[in-house]
C-alpha positions as CSV (number, residue, x, y, z in Angstrom):
1,M,23.8,-33.1,-4.0
2,T,20.1,-32.2,-3.5
3,R,20.1,-32.4,0.3
4,P,23.0,-29.9,0.8
5,L,21.2,-27.5,-1.6
6,L,17.9,-27.8,0.3
7,I,19.7,-27.3,3.6
8,A,21.3,-24.1,2.3
9,L,17.9,-23.0,0.9
10,I,16.2,-23.5,4.2
11,G,19.0,-21.7,6.1
12,G,18.8,-18.8,3.8
13,W,15.0,-18.8,4.1
14,I,15.2,-18.7,7.9
15,V,17.7,-15.8,7.8
16,G,15.6,-13.9,5.3
17,S,12.5,-14.3,7.5
18,L,14.4,-13.0,10.6
19,V,16.0,-10.1,8.7
20,L,12.7,-9.0,7.3
21,G,11.0,-9.1,10.7
22,A,13.8,-7.0,12.2
23,V,13.8,-4.5,9.3
24,A,10.0,-4.1,9.5
25,T,10.0,-3.3,13.3
26,R,13.2,-1.2,13.0
27,N,11.6,1.1,10.3
28,F,9.0,2.3,12.8
29,R,11.4,2.6,15.8
30,M,13.8,4.7,13.6
31,I,11.1,7.3,13.1
32,D,10.7,7.9,16.8
33,R,14.4,7.9,17.3
34,L,15.0,10.5,14.6
35,L,12.2,12.7,15.7
36,S,13.2,12.5,19.4
37,A,16.5,14.2,18.7
38,P,16.3,15.6,15.1
39,S,19.4,16.9,13.4
40,P,19.3,20.6,12.5
41,E,18.7,19.7,8.9
42,L,15.7,17.4,9.8
43,S,14.3,20.1,12.1
44,S,14.4,22.6,9.2
45,A,12.8,20.1,6.8
46,I,9.9,19.2,9.1
47,A,9.3,22.7,10.5
48,P,6.7,23.6,7.9
49,V,4.5,20.6,8.8
50,G,5.4,20.2,12.5
51,Q,6.8,17.1,14.3
52,D,3.4,15.4,14.8
53,Q,2.5,15.6,11.1
54,A,6.1,14.6,10.1
55,R,5.7,11.5,12.3
56,V,2.5,10.6,10.4
57,I,4.1,11.1,7.0
58,L,7.3,9.1,8.0
59,R,5.2,6.3,9.4
60,H,3.2,6.2,6.2
61,V,6.5,5.9,4.2
62,A,7.8,3.2,6.6
63,S,4.4,1.3,6.2
64,E,4.6,1.5,2.4
65,L,8.2,0.2,2.5
66,N,7.2,-2.7,4.7
67,R,4.2,-3.5,2.5
68,H,6.5,-3.6,-0.5
69,F,9.0,-5.8,1.4
70,F,6.4,-8.2,2.6
71,K,4.7,-8.5,-0.8
72,S,8.0,-9.2,-2.5
73,W,9.1,-11.6,0.2
74,G,5.8,-13.4,-0.1
75,F,6.4,-14.1,-3.8
76,I,10.0,-15.1,-3.1
77,Q,8.7,-17.5,-0.4
78,L,6.2,-19.0,-2.8
79,A,9.1,-19.8,-5.2
80,L,11.2,-21.1,-2.3
81,G,8.3,-23.3,-1.2
82,V,7.9,-24.9,-4.6
83,V,11.6,-25.7,-4.7
84,L,11.5,-27.0,-1.2
85,V,8.5,-29.3,-1.9
86,V,10.0,-30.6,-5.2
87,G,13.4,-31.1,-3.6
88,A,11.8,-33.0,-0.7
89,L,10.0,-35.3,-3.0
90,V,13.1,-36.3,-4.9
91,L,15.4,-36.8,-1.9
92,K,17.0,-40.2,-1.7
93,P,16.4,-42.0,0.5
94,V,12.8,-40.8,0.7
95,D,11.9,-38.8,3.8
96,R,8.2,-38.8,4.1
97,A,8.1,-36.7,7.3
98,G,10.4,-34.2,5.6
99,A,8.2,-34.0,2.5
100,I,5.1,-33.5,4.7
101,G,7.0,-30.8,6.6
102,A,7.9,-29.1,3.3
103,M,4.3,-29.2,2.1
104,T,3.2,-27.8,5.4
105,I,5.7,-24.9,5.1
106,F,4.4,-24.2,1.6
107,T,0.8,-24.2,2.8
108,L,1.8,-21.7,5.6
109,V,3.4,-19.5,3.0
110,M,0.2,-19.5,0.9
111,A,-1.7,-18.4,4.0
112,L,0.8,-15.7,4.7
113,V,0.5,-14.3,1.2
114,I,-3.3,-14.3,1.5
115,L,-3.1,-12.6,4.9
116,N,-0.8,-10.0,3.6
117,W,-3.3,-9.3,0.8
118,L,-5.9,-8.7,3.4
119,L,-3.7,-6.6,5.7
120,V,-2.5,-4.1,3.1
121,P,-5.8,-2.3,2.4
122,L,-6.6,-2.3,6.2
123,G,-3.2,-0.8,7.0
124,R,-3.5,1.8,4.3
125,G,-6.8,2.8,5.7
126,L,-5.3,3.4,9.1
127,D,-2.2,5.3,8.0
128,F,-3.7,8.8,8.4
129,V,-6.4,8.1,10.9
130,P,-6.0,9.3,14.5
131,R,-5.5,6.5,16.9
132,I,-7.4,8.0,19.8
133,P,-10.1,6.8,19.9
134,P,-9.0,3.6,18.1
135,P,-10.6,3.4,14.6
136,P,-13.1,0.5,14.2
137,T,-10.8,-1.4,11.7
138,M,-7.9,-1.3,14.1
139,A,-9.1,-4.4,16.0
140,R,-9.4,-6.4,12.8
141,F,-6.0,-5.2,11.6
142,S,-4.4,-6.1,14.9
143,R,-6.0,-9.6,14.9
144,L,-4.9,-10.3,11.3
145,H,-1.4,-9.0,12.1
146,L,-1.2,-11.3,15.1
147,V,-2.3,-14.3,13.0
148,Y,0.3,-13.3,10.4
149,T,3.1,-13.0,13.0
150,F,2.1,-16.4,14.6
151,L,2.0,-18.2,11.2
152,D,5.4,-16.7,10.2
153,A,6.9,-17.8,13.5
154,L,5.5,-21.3,13.0
155,K,7.0,-21.3,9.5
156,V,10.4,-20.4,10.9
157,V,10.1,-23.1,13.5
158,L,9.1,-25.7,10.9
159,C,12.0,-24.6,8.7
160,L,14.4,-25.0,11.6
161,W,13.0,-28.5,12.3
162,L,13.4,-29.5,8.7
163,L,16.9,-28.0,8.6
164,I,18.0,-30.0,11.7
165,R,16.3,-33.1,10.4
166,W,17.9,-33.0,7.0
167,S,21.3,-32.0,8.4
168,R,21.3,-35.0,10.8
169,R,20.1,-37.3,8.0
170,A,22.9,-35.9,5.7
171,N,25.5,-36.7,8.4
172,H,23.9,-40.2,9.0
173,I,24.0,-41.0,5.2
174,T,27.6,-39.8,4.9
175,L,28.7,-41.9,7.9
176,K,27.0,-45.0,6.4
177,R,29.0,-44.8,3.2
């Protein structure tokens, strides 16, 4: 029974990762979409501050939402990682490569949580700063964000590998009986 639960857990983890990535990028795109053709109600609401300042405020709100989502998701992933590693270690028959893969995924998650912890203050420091010329901290933020994105993509690929590996093994074990 452990293997099907781990397969479901990994599948949910992959979906959660992809959904969060889509939501995070969509939050920012939505601001430009709304401001490019604002409804009469939105136009009235932003008139006192102007469209440029409204964009800054709305981007700040989207950033804060994304920070909250990624922080929460990081803690959820830590819990998922612990369950994944423990589950991998108790699988019968023992799958050493799968257990090493699970431990690698957990290590990546710890790195993602640490990177998020580094990114949040940098991002907050950039929320209300003009982008032209680029602020000095923008380059560091961009590099850390790129590393985060790469590690998260690597985590998803490893999760897919483990999902396929354990699904094939589950079919192989079932066929042997």
